ChimeraX commands (.cxc) that place a marker at each C-alpha (Angstrom):
marker #1 position 5.02,32.57,3.39 radius 0.5
marker #1 position 8.37,31.91,5.00 radius 0.5
marker #1 position 10.95,29.39,3.88 radius 0.5
marker #1 position 9.78,27.06,6.64 radius 0.5
marker #1 position 6.22,27.29,5.32 radius 0.5
marker #1 position 7.29,26.27,1.83 radius 0.5
marker #1 position 9.35,23.44,3.27 radius 0.5
marker #1 position 6.47,22.11,5.37 radius 0.5
marker #1 position 3.98,22.36,2.51 radius 0.5
marker #1 position 6.37,20.59,0.16 radius 0.5
marker #1 position 7.06,17.76,2.61 radius 0.5
marker #1 position 3.38,17.51,3.54 radius 0.5
marker #1 position 2.28,17.24,-0.08 radius 0.5
marker #1 position 4.96,14.67,-0.86 radius 0.5
marker #1 position 4.22,12.49,2.16 radius 0.5
marker #1 position 0.48,12.82,1.60 radius 0.5
marker #1 position 0.78,11.71,-2.03 radius 0.5
marker #1 position 3.04,8.81,-1.06 radius 0.5
marker #1 position 0.62,7.71,1.68 radius 0.5
marker #1 position -2.35,7.91,-0.70 radius 0.5
marker #1 position -0.47,5.86,-3.30 radius 0.5
marker #1 position 0.45,3.21,-0.71 radius 0.5
marker #1 position -3.18,2.90,0.41 radius 0.5
marker #1 position -4.40,2.52,-3.17 radius 0.5
marker #1 position -1.80,-0.15,-3.92 radius 0.5
marker #1 position -2.82,-2.09,-0.81 radius 0.5
marker #1 position -6.51,-1.83,-1.71 radius 0.5
marker #1 position -5.88,-3.06,-5.24 radius 0.5
marker #1 position -3.71,-5.92,-3.95 radius 0.5
marker #1 position -6.39,-7.07,-1.52 radius 0.5
marker #1 position -9.03,-6.90,-4.23 radius 0.5
marker #1 position -6.83,-8.89,-6.62 radius 0.5
marker #1 position -6.01,-11.45,-3.92 radius 0.5
marker #1 position -9.72,-12.02,-3.38 radius 0.5
marker #1 position -10.09,-13.08,-7.01 radius 0.5
marker #1 position -7.48,-15.84,-6.75 radius 0.5
marker #1 position -9.06,-19.30,-6.41 radius 0.5
marker #1 position -8.54,-20.88,-2.94 radius 0.5
marker #1 position -6.37,-23.71,-4.29 radius 0.5
marker #1 position -3.96,-21.16,-5.80 radius 0.5
marker #1 position -3.54,-19.01,-2.64 radius 0.5
marker #1 position -0.06,-20.23,-1.72 radius 0.5
marker #1 position 0.99,-17.15,0.21 radius 0.5
marker #1 position -2.00,-17.06,2.60 radius 0.5
marker #1 position -1.69,-20.42,4.33 radius 0.5
marker #1 position 1.68,-22.05,4.92 radius 0.5
marker #1 position 1.29,-25.81,5.20 radius 0.5
marker #1 position 4.14,-27.83,6.66 radius 0.5
marker #1 position 5.22,-30.73,4.46 radius 0.5
marker #1 position 7.48,-32.45,7.01 radius 0.5
marker link #1:1,2 radius 0.2
marker link #1:2,3 radius 0.2
marker link #1:3,4 radius 0.2
marker link #1:4,5 radius 0.2
marker link #1:5,6 radius 0.2
marker link #1:6,7 radius 0.2
marker link #1:7,8 radius 0.2
marker link #1:8,9 radius 0.2
marker link #1:9,10 radius 0.2
marker link #1:10,11 radius 0.2
marker link #1:11,12 radius 0.2
marker link #1:12,13 radius 0.2
marker link #1:13,14 radius 0.2
marker link #1:14,15 radius 0.2
marker link #1:15,16 radius 0.2
marker link #1:16,17 radius 0.2
marker link #1:17,18 radius 0.2
marker link #1:18,19 radius 0.2
marker link #1:19,20 radius 0.2
marker link #1:20,21 radius 0.2
marker link #1:21,22 radius 0.2
marker link #1:22,23 radius 0.2
marker link #1:23,24 radius 0.2
marker link #1:24,25 radius 0.2
marker link #1:25,26 radius 0.2
marker link #1:26,27 radius 0.2
marker link #1:27,28 radius 0.2
marker link #1:28,29 radius 0.2
marker link #1:29,30 radius 0.2
marker link #1:30,31 radius 0.2
marker link #1:31,32 radius 0.2
marker link #1:32,33 radius 0.2
marker link #1:33,34 radius 0.2
marker link #1:34,35 radius 0.2
marker link #1:35,36 radius 0.2
marker link #1:36,37 radius 0.2
marker link #1:37,38 radius 0.2
marker link #1:38,39 radius 0.2
marker link #1:39,40 radius 0.2
marker link #1:40,41 radius 0.2
marker link #1:41,42 radius 0.2
marker link #1:42,43 radius 0.2
marker link #1:43,44 radius 0.2
marker link #1:44,45 radius 0.2
marker link #1:45,46 radius 0.2
marker link #1:46,47 radius 0.2
marker link #1:47,48 radius 0.2
marker link #1:48,49 radius 0.2
marker link #1:49,50 radius 0.2
view
């Protein structure tokens, strides 16, 4: 394998692992957000108080 091959495999593995980690974090966040009672979901619906 050439130097370019090693470089591409290294970058591909790194970006693939980072992408997989980001997807898992988002899945876990959505699952956790679903367990929050509706009256405590402050970040989902912004109500104007003015």
